[in-house]
C-alpha positions in Angstrom: 10.5 27.2 -22.4 10.9 29.9 -19.7 12.5 29.3 -16.3 9.1 29.7 -14.8 7.8 26.6 -16.6 10.6 24.3 -15.6 9.9 21.9 -12.8 12.1 20.0 -10.3 11.2 16.4 -10.3 12.0 14.0 -7.4 12.4 10.5 -8.7 13.6 7.0 -7.9 14.0 4.3 -10.5 11.7 1.2 -10.3 9.1 3.2 -8.4 5.8 4.9 -9.1 7.6 8.0 -10.2 8.7 6.1 -13.4 5.3 7.0 -14.8 6.0 10.7 -14.2 9.4 10.5 -15.9 7.6 8.8 -18.9 5.1 11.7 -18.9 7.9 14.3 -18.9 9.6 12.5 -21.8 6.3 12.3 -23.6 5.8 16.0 -23.1 9.3 16.6 -24.4 10.1 19.3 -21.9 13.3 20.0 -19.9 13.2 19.4 -16.1 15.6 19.3 -13.2 16.0 15.7 -12.0 16.6 15.0 -8.3 17.3 11.3 -7.8 16.6 9.4 -4.6 18.3 6.1 -3.9 15.8 3.8 -2.2 18.6 1.3 -1.5 20.0 3.9 0.9 16.5 4.8 2.2 17.0 8.4 1.1 13.3 8.9 0.8 13.0 8.6 4.6 15.9 10.8 5.5 15.7 14.4 6.6 16.7 16.2 3.4 13.9 14.7 1.4 11.4 14.7 4.3 11.9 18.4 4.3 10.5 18.4 0.8 7.8 15.8 1.1 7.0 14.7 4.7 5.3 11.6 3.3 8.6 10.4 2.0 7.1 9.3 -1.4 7.8 9.9 -5.0 6.8 11.3 -7.4 7.0 14.8 -6.3 7.5 18.0 -8.2 8.5 21.5 -7.0 7.4 24.4 -9.2 7.2 28.1 -8.5 7.8 27.6 -4.8 5.1 25.0 -4.3 5.1 21.2 -3.9 2.8 18.9 -5.9 2.6 15.2 -4.8 0.3 12.2 -5.4 0.7 10.7 -8.8 -2.6 11.7 -10.3 -2.2 15.2 -9.1 1.3 15.4 -10.6 0.0 14.1 -13.9 -2.9 16.6 -14.0 -0.6 19.5 -13.0 2.1 18.7 -15.6 -0.3 18.1 -18.5 -2.0 21.4 -17.7 1.2 23.3 -17.2 2.3 22.2 -20.7 -1.1 22.4 -22.2 0.3 23.3 -25.6 1.6 19.7 -25.9 -2.0 18.5 -26.1 -2.0 15.7 -23.5 -4.9 17.1 -21.5 -8.4 18.1 -22.6 -9.1 21.8 -21.8 -11.6 22.7 -19.2 -14.3 23.4 -21.8 -13.6 20.2 -23.7 -16.4 17.5 -23.2 -13.6 15.0 -22.6 -12.3 16.9 -19.5 -14.7 15.2 -17.2 -13.8 11.6 -18.3 -10.2 12.6 -18.2 -10.4 13.7 -14.6 -12.6 10.7 -13.7 -9.9 8.2 -14.9 -7.1 10.2 -13.3 -8.8 10.1 -9.9 -10.0 6.5 -10.4 -6.4 5.4 -10.4 -5.6 6.7 -6.9 -9.1 6.3 -5.3 -10.0 2.9 -6.6 -7.3 1.0 -8.5 -4.4 1.5 -6.1 -6.4 0.7 -2.9 -7.8 -2.4 -4.6 -4.4 -3.4 -5.8 -2.9 -3.1 -2.3 -5.6 -5.3 -0.8 -5.0 -7.9 -3.5 -1.3 -7.9 -3.2 -1.5 -8.3 0.6 -4.1 -11.1 0.1 -6.4 -9.5 2.6 -10.1 -9.0 2.5 -11.3 -5.6 1.5 -13.8 -3.6 3.6 -17.5 -4.1 3.0 -18.5 -2.8 -0.4 -20.5 0.0 1.3 -17.3 1.4 3.0 -14.6 0.2 0.6 -13.3 3.1 -1.6 -13.4 0.7 -4.6 -16.4 -1.5 -3.8 -14.9 -4.9 -4.8 -12.1 -6.0 -7.0 -14.2 -7.5 -9.8 -16.3 -4.4 -10.2 -13.3 -2.1 -10.2 -11.4 -4.2 -12.7 -14.5 -4.7 -14.9 -15.2 -1.0 -15.0 -11.6 -0.3 -16.1 -11.7 -3.1 -18.7 -14.9 -1.8 -20.2 -13.3 1.6 -20.7 -10.2 0.1 -22.3 -12.5 -1.8 -24.8 -13.5 1.6 -26.2 -9.8 2.0 -27.2 -7.3 2.4 -28.5 -6.9 4.9 -25.6 -8.8 5.6 -22.4 -10.4 8.5 -24.1 -11.2 6.5 -27.2 -9.3 7.8 -30.2 -7.5 10.5 -28.2 -4.1 9.8 -26.6 -3.6 11.7 -23.4 -1.6 11.8 -20.2 -4.0 9.3 -18.8 -2.5 6.7 -21.1 1.0 7.3 -19.8 -0.3 6.8 -16.2 -2.3 3.7 -16.9 0.1 2.2 -19.5 3.0 2.3 -17.1 0.9 1.2 -14.1 -0.6 -1.8 -16.0 2.8 -2.8 -17.3 4.1 -3.3 -13.8 1.0 -4.8 -12.3 0.6 -7.4 -15.1 4.3 -8.2 -14.9 3.9 -9.0 -11.2 0.6 -10.9 -11.9 -1.5 -8.5 -9.7 -3.7 -7.7 -12.7 -4.7 -10.5 -15.1 -3.2 -10.4 -18.6 -6.5 -10.1 -20.4 -6.1 -9.5 -24.2 -7.5 -6.0 -24.0 -5.1 -5.1 -21.2 -2.1 -6.7 -22.8 -2.7 -5.0 -26.1 -3.1 -1.7 -24.3 0.1 -2.1 -22.4 2.0 -2.9 -25.5 0.5 -0.1 -27.5 1.4 2.6 -24.9 4.8 1.3 -23.9 5.9 1.0 -27.5 5.8 4.8 -27.8 9.3 6.3 -28.3 9.1 8.6 -25.2 8.1 5.7 -22.9 10.9 3.5 -24.3 13.3 6.4 -23.8 12.2 6.9 -20.2 12.5 3.2 -19.5 16.1 3.1 -20.9 17.1 6.1 -18.8 15.7 4.5 -15.7 17.4 1.2 -16.4 20.7 3.1 -16.6 19.9 4.9 -13.4 19.0 1.7 -11.5 22.1 0.0 -12.7 24.3 2.9 -11.5 22.6 2.8 -8.1 23.1 -0.9 -7.8 26.8 -0.7 -8.7 
């Protein structure tokens, strides 16, 4: 790895950025870790707001530029380390489905999940970014049924994103524990890299709580 390929990763345990840490471990690359302590509200303090004015993680800094928003971070990292094989190339027929499901996470799944967790009615289907919950979830489940991975037989960065997200959302009962979802979560989170990332984050969370 050259110095030019190394990224700075802004992260907090037990947050959305856990998925990015899992991806970096799956890629098997070195990175500079900058840890934020949410217990001390460091994500809302001036030093980090100077990095990301939104005060959110994950964020990565690379070659003088900032990348935020989880799907964008995943797309960027998988393409940056293309030799690792976690993203279809631009001329691969799977590139379109890969981008579809990356963007679906942020444009449909997360907005639907927030409405559901807040127990509030979504906007009318004609104006809602995800239409309605049942359609959104049914669309995702139908894709998972093509398994074992979101791109069928091919494991990709998509599965790190969705495997970690569905683990948390089923744990908190926001997403139903359907057999196809449960099997997918177990399949992805049993991978050594994801287990390693989870163990590292557990140590980090314990240290912050001490």
